[in-house]
C-alpha positions as semicolon CSV with decimal commas, in nm:
position;residue;x (nm);y (nm);z (nm)
1;M;-14,328;-3,049;-3,875
2;D;-14,435;-2,776;-3,635
3;Q;-14,282;-2,903;-3,340
4;L;-13,919;-2,865;-3,491
5;T;-13,735;-2,562;-3,386
6;Q;-13,665;-2,389;-3,733
7;K;-13,314;-2,389;-3,829
8;S;-13,153;-2,128;-4,050
9;I;-12,958;-2,216;-4,352
10;L;-12,709;-1,942;-4,506
11;V;-12,609;-2,017;-4,862
12;L;-12,340;-1,763;-4,977
13;G;-12,349;-1,736;-5,338
14;A;-12,630;-1,808;-5,572
15;G;-12,429;-1,900;-5,907
16;L;-12,462;-2,210;-6,141
17;S;-12,326;-2,493;-5,889
18;S;-12,597;-2,351;-5,607
19;S;-12,908;-2,429;-5,844
20;S;-12,938;-2,792;-5,740
21;L;-12,821;-2,754;-5,387
22;I;-13,103;-2,470;-5,325
23;R;-13,385;-2,682;-5,473
24;Y;-13,271;-2,973;-5,266
25;L;-13,294;-2,756;-4,957
26;L;-13,612;-2,611;-5,042
27;Q;-13,779;-2,950;-5,104
28;Y;-13,689;-3,055;-4,745
29;S;-13,758;-2,708;-4,592
30;E;-14,131;-2,823;-4,476
31;E;-14,023;-3,139;-4,372
32;F;-13,733;-3,034;-4,139
33;N;-13,889;-2,667;-4,070
34;W;-13,562;-2,481;-4,238
35;R;-13,534;-2,133;-4,367
36;I;-13,295;-2,105;-4,625
37;R;-13,132;-1,743;-4,696
38;V;-12,934;-1,717;-5,015
39;V;-12,705;-1,451;-5,082
40;D;-12,568;-1,311;-5,359
41;Q;-12,481;-0,978;-5,503
42;D;-12,726;-0,981;-5,765
43;V;-13,024;-1,039;-5,572
44;E;-13,251;-1,135;-5,842
45;L;-13,033;-1,420;-5,934
46;A;-13,078;-1,546;-5,539
47;K;-13,448;-1,483;-5,607
48;Q;-13,475;-1,675;-5,908
49;K;-13,316;-1,982;-5,786
50;L;-13,548;-1,975;-5,462
51;E;-13,843;-1,962;-5,731
52;G;-14,062;-1,792;-5,466
53;H;-14,083;-2,075;-5,203
54;K;-14,205;-1,965;-4,879
55;N;-13,926;-2,076;-4,679
56;G;-13,670;-1,911;-4,916
57;I;-13,519;-1,540;-4,841
58;A;-13,300;-1,370;-5,120
59;L;-13,049;-1,130;-4,959
60;S;-12,768;-0,913;-5,090
61;F;-12,478;-0,800;-4,919
62;N;-12,102;-0,834;-4,986
63;A;-12,039;-1,167;-4,855
64;I;-11,664;-1,139;-4,838
65;D;-11,690;-0,856;-4,609
66;S;-11,696;-0,976;-4,254
67;V;-11,855;-0,689;-4,120
68;Q;-12,154;-0,748;-4,335
69;R;-12,135;-1,132;-4,334
70;K;-12,098;-1,191;-3,951
71;P;-12,449;-1,090;-3,843
72;E;-12,586;-1,286;-4,110
73;I;-12,367;-1,597;-3,959
74;E;-12,484;-1,543;-3,612
75;K;-12,865;-1,588;-3,725
76;S;-12,748;-1,937;-3,901
77;D;-12,730;-2,299;-3,785
78;L;-12,547;-2,391;-4,105
79;V;-12,339;-2,190;-4,337
80;I;-12,281;-2,315;-4,701
81;S;-11,996;-2,124;-4,875
82;M;-12,049;-2,156;-5,283
83;L;-11,793;-1,849;-5,276
84;P;-11,450;-1,861;-5,470
85;A;-11,225;-2,120;-5,265
86;R;-10,993;-1,810;-5,155
87;F;-11,265;-1,668;-4,942
88;H;-11,342;-1,988;-4,749
89;Y;-11,093;-1,922;-4,464
90;E;-11,197;-1,583;-4,393
91;V;-11,583;-1,723;-4,357
92;A;-11,435;-2,000;-4,163
93;L;-11,298;-1,760;-3,875
94;D;-11,643;-1,618;-3,837
95;C;-11,788;-1,977;-3,796
96;I;-11,570;-2,050;-3,537
97;E;-11,621;-1,748;-3,322
98;L;-11,965;-1,776;-3,379
99;K;-11,989;-2,156;-3,370
100;T;-12,148;-2,201;-3,660
101;N;-12,115;-2,536;-3,890
102;L;-12,013;-2,460;-4,231
103;I;-11,949;-2,667;-4,545
104;T;-11,777;-2,574;-4,863
105;P;-11,696;-2,805;-5,164
106;S;-11,333;-2,667;-5,218
107;Y;-11,017;-2,825;-5,172
108;I;-10,901;-2,773;-4,780
109;S;-10,602;-2,525;-4,763
110;E;-10,300;-2,546;-4,568
111;E;-10,438;-2,244;-4,373
112;M;-10,808;-2,414;-4,338
113;R;-10,656;-2,719;-4,248
114;A;-10,448;-2,557;-3,921
115;L;-10,830;-2,441;-3,792
116;D;-10,886;-2,803;-3,695
117;Q;-10,845;-2,795;-3,324
118;K;-11,019;-2,412;-3,308
119;A;-11,343;-2,604;-3,485
120;K;-11,329;-2,876;-3,238
121;D;-11,297;-2,640;-2,941
122;A;-11,613;-2,443;-3,073
123;G;-11,777;-2,782;-3,131
124;I;-11,851;-2,754;-3,500
125;V;-11,781;-2,929;-3,850
126;I;-11,598;-2,765;-4,094
127;M;-11,692;-3,016;-4,410
128;N;-11,449;-2,937;-4,731
129;E;-11,418;-3,134;-5,033
130;I;-11,746;-3,243;-5,076
131;G;-11,872;-3,147;-5,442
132;V;-11,782;-3,358;-5,747
133;D;-11,428;-3,346;-5,767
134;P;-11,309;-3,316;-5,495
135;G;-11,613;-3,477;-5,323
136;L;-11,770;-3,778;-5,526
137;D;-11,412;-3,910;-5,613
138;H;-11,322;-3,914;-5,243
139;M;-11,661;-4,086;-5,156
140;S;-11,684;-4,337;-5,418
141;A;-11,319;-4,412;-5,402
142;M;-11,295;-4,458;-5,036
143;K;-11,588;-4,713;-5,036
144;I;-11,417;-4,924;-5,286
145;I;-11,074;-4,878;-5,082
146;H;-11,248;-4,979;-4,726
147;A;-11,426;-5,279;-4,905
148;V;-11,112;-5,399;-5,027
149;Q;-10,901;-5,347;-4,710
150;G;-11,184;-5,500;-4,481
151;K;-11,127;-5,849;-4,652
152;G;-10,754;-5,845;-4,624
153;G;-10,649;-5,655;-4,955
154;K;-10,397;-5,441;-5,003
155;I;-10,437;-5,153;-5,338
156;T;-10,138;-5,151;-5,530
157;S;-10,276;-4,911;-5,802
158;F;-10,541;-4,646;-5,833
159;K;-10,609;-4,418;-6,122
160;S;-10,897;-4,155;-6,120
161;F;-11,041;-3,962;-6,408
162;C;-11,315;-3,697;-6,375
163;G;-11,455;-3,476;-6,658
164;G;-11,710;-3,214;-6,737
165;L;-11,801;-3,268;-7,087
166;I;-12,126;-3,241;-7,333
167;A;-12,376;-3,474;-7,339
168;P;-12,365;-3,699;-7,674
169;E;-12,713;-3,562;-7,792
170;S;-12,543;-3,203;-7,763
171;D;-12,236;-3,281;-7,919
172;D;-12,243;-3,141;-8,251
173;N;-11,881;-2,973;-8,282
174;P;-11,535;-3,103;-8,418
175;W;-11,385;-3,053;-8,054
176;N;-11,660;-3,275;-7,884
177;Y;-11,657;-3,008;-7,626
178;K;-11,820;-2,728;-7,506
179;F;-11,765;-2,507;-7,191
180;T;-11,987;-2,651;-6,903
181;W;-11,782;-2,472;-6,645
182;N;-11,567;-2,166;-6,572
183;P;-11,404;-2,080;-6,953
184;R;-11,096;-1,933;-6,805
185;N;-11,036;-2,253;-6,573
186;V;-11,031;-2,457;-6,895
187;V;-10,803;-2,202;-7,075
188;L;-10,529;-2,200;-6,798
189;A;-10,580;-2,592;-6,734
190;G;-10,238;-2,779;-6,644
191;Q;-10,037;-2,417;-6,567
192;G;-9,852;-2,338;-6,243
193;G;-9,623;-2,627;-6,208
194;A;-9,562;-3,000;-6,342
195;A;-9,810;-3,292;-6,316
196;S;-9,661;-3,514;-6,037
197;F;-9,762;-3,898;-5,960
198;I;-9,612;-4,236;-5,922
199;R;-9,631;-4,562;-6,156
200;N;-9,517;-4,887;-6,064
201;G;-9,275;-4,739;-5,782
202;Q;-9,152;-4,468;-6,042
203;Y;-9,216;-4,083;-5,966
204;K;-9,292;-3,890;-6,280
205;Y;-9,329;-3,551;-6,381
206;I;-9,498;-3,374;-6,694
207;P;-9,429;-3,032;-6,778
208;Y;-9,695;-2,806;-6,916
209;N;-9,581;-2,807;-7,255
210;R;-9,612;-3,193;-7,268
211;L;-9,944;-3,225;-7,045
212;F;-10,165;-3,282;-7,325
213;E;-9,930;-3,524;-7,524
214;R;-9,911;-3,794;-7,254
215;L;-10,256;-3,940;-7,244
216;D;-10,412;-4,250;-7,077
217;Y;-10,709;-4,384;-7,323
218;L;-11,057;-4,469;-7,159
219;S;-11,393;-4,611;-7,248
220;V;-11,749;-4,674;-7,102
221;E;-11,984;-4,869;-7,249
222;G;-12,267;-4,666;-7,390
223;Y;-12,058;-4,344;-7,368
224;G;-11,790;-4,435;-7,633
225;D;-11,415;-4,338;-7,575
226;F;-11,215;-4,076;-7,359
227;V;-10,863;-3,962;-7,295
228;G;-10,695;-3,843;-6,964
229;Y;-10,440;-3,598;-6,926
230;A;-10,256;-3,575;-6,564
231;N;-10,364;-3,321;-6,316
232;R;-10,126;-3,113;-6,134
233;D;-10,117;-3,324;-5,839
234;S;-10,191;-3,680;-5,752
235;L;-9,908;-3,724;-5,511
236;S;-10,086;-3,579;-5,210
237;Y;-10,373;-3,816;-5,225
238;R;-10,176;-4,115;-5,074
239;K;-10,245;-3,935;-4,751
240;T;-10,597;-3,825;-4,850
241;Y;-10,685;-4,184;-4,896
242;G;-10,443;-4,383;-4,685
243;L;-10,245;-4,506;-4,947
244;E;-9,910;-4,386;-4,840
245;D;-9,690;-4,709;-4,997
246;I;-9,887;-4,757;-5,297
247;Q;-9,694;-4,805;-5,618
248;T;-9,949;-4,629;-5,877
249;I;-10,161;-4,331;-5,809
250;F;-10,261;-4,097;-6,076
251;R;-10,549;-3,797;-6,115
252;G;-10,635;-3,728;-6,429
253;T;-10,924;-3,487;-6,625
254;L;-11,115;-3,653;-6,936
255;R;-11,183;-3,506;-7,241
256;R;-11,296;-3,673;-7,561
257;P;-11,008;-3,824;-7,817
258;G;-10,847;-3,538;-8,049
259;Y;-10,918;-3,253;-7,799
260;C;-10,616;-3,277;-7,595
261;E;-10,371;-3,316;-7,953
262;A;-10,544;-2,994;-8,096
263;W;-10,569;-2,809;-7,776
264;N;-10,152;-2,859;-7,753
265;V;-10,120;-2,676;-8,061
266;F;-10,267;-2,342;-7,880
267;I;-9,978;-2,425;-7,611
268;E;-9,716;-2,449;-7,883
269;L;-9,816;-2,149;-8,036
270;G;-9,809;-1,980;-7,698
271;M;-10,202;-1,868;-7,713
272;T;-10,270;-2,009;-7,352
273;D;-9,997;-1,757;-7,192
274;D;-10,136;-1,553;-6,921
275;T;-9,842;-1,418;-6,765
276;Y;-9,839;-1,076;-6,969
277;K;-10,069;-0,840;-7,183
278;M;-10,060;-0,798;-7,539
279;D;-10,002;-0,456;-7,694
280;I;-10,327;-0,474;-7,907
281;D;-10,630;-0,281;-7,895
282;K;-10,997;-0,416;-7,874
283;N;-11,042;-0,422;-8,249
284;I;-10,815;-0,732;-8,303
285;T;-10,988;-1,032;-8,494
286;P;-10,930;-1,393;-8,425
287;R;-10,724;-1,359;-8,792
288;S;-10,485;-1,116;-8,686
289;L;-10,459;-1,273;-8,312
290;L;-10,356;-1,605;-8,454
291;N;-10,108;-1,442;-8,692
292;A;-9,933;-1,288;-8,390
293;F;-9,838;-1,598;-8,292
294;L;-9,720;-1,729;-8,628
295;P;-9,366;-1,708;-8,796
296;Y;-9,378;-1,394;-9,020
297;H;-9,357;-1,449;-9,387
298;P;-9,401;-1,183;-9,676
299;T;-9,640;-1,356;-9,895
300;R;-9,814;-1,659;-9,691
301;S;-10,138;-1,653;-9,578
302;V;-10,253;-1,726;-9,225
303;E;-10,438;-2,060;-9,346
304;E;-10,109;-2,163;-9,504
305;K;-9,877;-2,053;-9,224
306;L;-10,067;-2,257;-8,965
307;K;-10,068;-2,573;-9,223
308;L;-9,700;-2,528;-9,201
309;F;-9,707;-2,523;-8,831
310;L;-9,924;-2,826;-8,824
311;R;-9,690;-3,025;-9,018
312;E;-9,821;-3,301;-9,228
313;D;-9,874;-3,570;-8,923
314;R;-10,112;-3,298;-8,770
315;M;-10,301;-3,195;-9,072
316;H;-10,606;-3,387;-8,970
317;L;-10,668;-3,112;-8,686
318;Y;-10,686;-2,856;-8,931
319;H;-11,060;-2,860;-8,977
320;R;-11,106;-2,803;-8,578
321;F;-10,950;-2,459;-8,604
322;E;-11,125;-2,363;-8,914
323;W;-11,449;-2,456;-8,755
324;L;-11,354;-2,204;-8,453
325;G;-11,345;-1,928;-8,657
326;V;-10,937;-1,855;-8,593
327;F;-10,956;-1,694;-8,972
328;E;-11,232;-1,477;-8,928
329;N;-11,152;-1,101;-8,962
330;E;-11,435;-0,937;-8,786
331;P;-11,353;-0,778;-8,430
332;L;-11,405;-1,043;-8,138
333;I;-11,185;-0,926;-7,849
334;D;-11,405;-0,688;-7,634
335;F;-11,151;-0,511;-7,422
336;E;-10,798;-0,359;-7,457
337;F;-10,449;-0,514;-7,391
338;P;-10,566;-0,851;-7,305
339;T;-10,332;-1,150;-7,231
340;P;-10,322;-1,423;-7,505
341;A;-10,508;-1,656;-7,265
342;Q;-10,804;-1,394;-7,220
343;A;-10,792;-1,309;-7,597
344;L;-10,812;-1,700;-7,702
345;Q;-11,096;-1,741;-7,423
346;Q;-11,292;-1,477;-7,619
347;I;-11,258;-1,682;-7,959
348;L;-11,318;-1,982;-7,767
349;E;-11,670;-1,873;-7,585
350;N;-11,776;-1,765;-7,924
351;K;-11,795;-2,129;-8,092
352;L;-11,790;-2,337;-7,761
353;S;-12,056;-2,221;-7,538
354;L;-12,342;-2,405;-7,456
355;N;-12,660;-2,364;-7,694
356;D;-13,047;-2,333;-7,585
357;G;-13,113;-2,669;-7,523
358;D;-12,785;-2,823;-7,475
359;K;-12,699;-3,060;-7,200
360;D;-12,370;-3,116;-7,009
361;M;-12,243;-3,440;-6,885
362;L;-12,014;-3,544;-6,606
363;V;-11,799;-3,862;-6,641
364;M;-11,582;-4,013;-6,328
365;I;-11,372;-4,326;-6,363
366;H;-11,191;-4,509;-6,115
367;E;-10,944;-4,806;-6,189
368;F;-10,813;-5,017;-5,863
369;E;-10,564;-5,302;-5,862
370;Y;-10,529;-5,504;-5,552
371;E;-10,365;-5,798;-5,410
372;L;-10,535;-6,077;-5,176
373;G;-10,344;-6,373;-5,112
374;D;-10,130;-6,497;-5,396
375;K;-10,396;-6,354;-5,663
376;K;-10,416;-5,996;-5,806
377;Y;-10,767;-5,810;-5,925
378;G;-10,851;-5,505;-6,099
379;I;-11,185;-5,327;-5,993
380;S;-11,343;-5,025;-6,228
381;S;-11,606;-4,782;-6,155
382;H;-11,773;-4,550;-6,337
383;M;-12,032;-4,263;-6,313
384;V;-12,201;-4,039;-6,593
385;N;-12,458;-3,823;-6,517
386;I;-12,614;-3,611;-6,795
387;G;-12,780;-3,257;-6,663
388;E;-13,131;-3,178;-6,681
389;D;-13,143;-2,853;-6,839
390;Q;-12,923;-2,552;-6,825
391;V;-13,016;-2,453;-6,464
392;Y;-12,992;-2,787;-6,300
393;T;-12,696;-2,904;-6,490
394;S;-12,484;-3,248;-6,437
395;M;-12,234;-2,984;-6,286
396;S;-12,465;-2,839;-6,076
397;N;-12,632;-3,158;-5,933
398;T;-12,282;-3,343;-5,876
399;V;-12,136;-3,062;-5,697
400;G;-12,460;-2,908;-5,516
401;L;-12,617;-3,233;-5,406
402;P;-12,358;-3,410;-5,221
403;V;-12,309;-3,080;-5,020
404;A;-12,693;-3,074;-4,961
405;I;-12,723;-3,405;-4,830
406;C;-12,438;-3,319;-4,611
407;A;-12,635;-3,030;-4,505
408;K;-12,915;-3,247;-4,407
409;M;-12,687;-3,483;-4,197
410;I;-12,556;-3,211;-4,037
411;L;-12,903;-3,055;-3,881
412;T;-13,058;-3,366;-3,824
413;G;-12,773;-3,463;-3,602
414;E;-12,693;-3,772;-3,806
415;L;-12,322;-3,621;-3,862
416;K;-12,165;-3,545;-3,553
417;T;-11,807;-3,521;-3,637
418;T;-11,626;-3,177;-3,540
419;G;-11,319;-3,040;-3,687
420;V;-11,205;-2,970;-4,026
421;T;-11,264;-3,263;-4,216
422;L;-11,341;-3,413;-4,576
423;P;-11,594;-3,701;-4,672
424;V;-11,345;-3,998;-4,633
425;Q;-11,524;-4,204;-4,357
426;P;-11,812;-4,446;-4,388
427;E;-12,033;-4,240;-4,164
428;V;-11,987;-3,959;-4,392
429;Y;-11,991;-4,122;-4,775
430;N;-12,211;-4,431;-4,727
431;P;-12,549;-4,206;-4,660
432;I;-12,459;-3,987;-4,924
433;L;-12,375;-4,225;-5,193
434;N;-12,688;-4,442;-5,079
435;E;-12,895;-4,124;-5,116
436;L;-12,695;-4,015;-5,453
437;V;-12,821;-4,341;-5,635
438;N;-13,203;-4,210;-5,588
439;L;-13,085;-3,892;-5,750
440;N;-12,968;-4,063;-6,065
441;I;-12,594;-4,034;-5,942
442;S;-12,470;-4,398;-5,928
443;F;-12,156;-4,595;-5,981
444;V;-12,099;-4,919;-6,220
445;E;-11,863;-5,134;-6,064
446;M;-11,693;-5,421;-6,217
447;E;-11,443;-5,646;-6,073
448;R;-11,208;-5,924;-6,267
449;E;-10,927;-6,154;-6,180
450;L;-10,583;-6,033;-6,345
């Protein structure tokens, strides 16, 4: 459509989560006369994602350096930051100064939230938390919450779970898990403070050393059973969802049954600790690493000591550790003086990385209870999405496509919101959820009387 003035989109970062975003923008670039400029320190990666499209330009500069970044933002109608979350604030400052709209899929930090009035004064929107988690969780939940409230109902309980997992057809190991996202985040999951939530009006706190023991048990028809462990902060979502007086609110991460019980062994051993460096060289083997965290004994083997540590009631987990290769004696750690968590991550990546042809899976489950008149009801909602391949993964699709649809809404003038915000209003979430259905990302809802 040549009559449209060409608009420029600047995408900061060409990593895994950007693949589906970039593909979508390119697909619509002809219709809406967009130019998509993708920057990455690895310019070849940016070129790869653009696939030679005539409306794509690959750039390479230091996107976290304001001096290099600002001239490119100045040329843009919209910036999409797929950088690590800690850099979004500085990008936002530049976008406010240059009056350029900004989208990030990351959580709103307090310093970002404080920019709300400045963004409004600049006449721009800074949309955050519009990936999958956060993002799709907000949008799908608020659609149900608003529907219940719209007919006079009161939400009394809300539990929400999300997990990046391996697709059933690629699930070929006893952990029923593979890394589909940043392995470091998986190894450090749950650290940094107690999980906090409220159940039946009672505040609950789970310290890290108990986190993987206190589980919710769930199932999805056609996809089997799951367990959920508590996320660190559920309480702040009362404000996000406008449910300040709710009696139960809980957010958790999904894994397959047995994973959390086995993972807890690593926590008990101290192998997920990231607070100190070990005085060991890079020739350490998985066997010697495990032995470093087991009690000393002059004659017992590492295998025997692990069995004693597991005790009889957890002996069914032994084969999981054996399969991981923790008893192997070939050097595996490739850097000196790692933290325990870094060393453990090396062992896990050797066994739990995706193989050629593997597909990932994203599962989200919501469970609501509400009162209407003198009756009580329950609503369950779930979404299961399986990736296309190892470029257009489920994680990439569920993060990138909501961002991309929001970008289209901003550039076409459909979304007129300004300020620092997130997608909790019908004018934002309805169009996005409706379009996602056509992209094989949809929720199945069931309601029953309790």
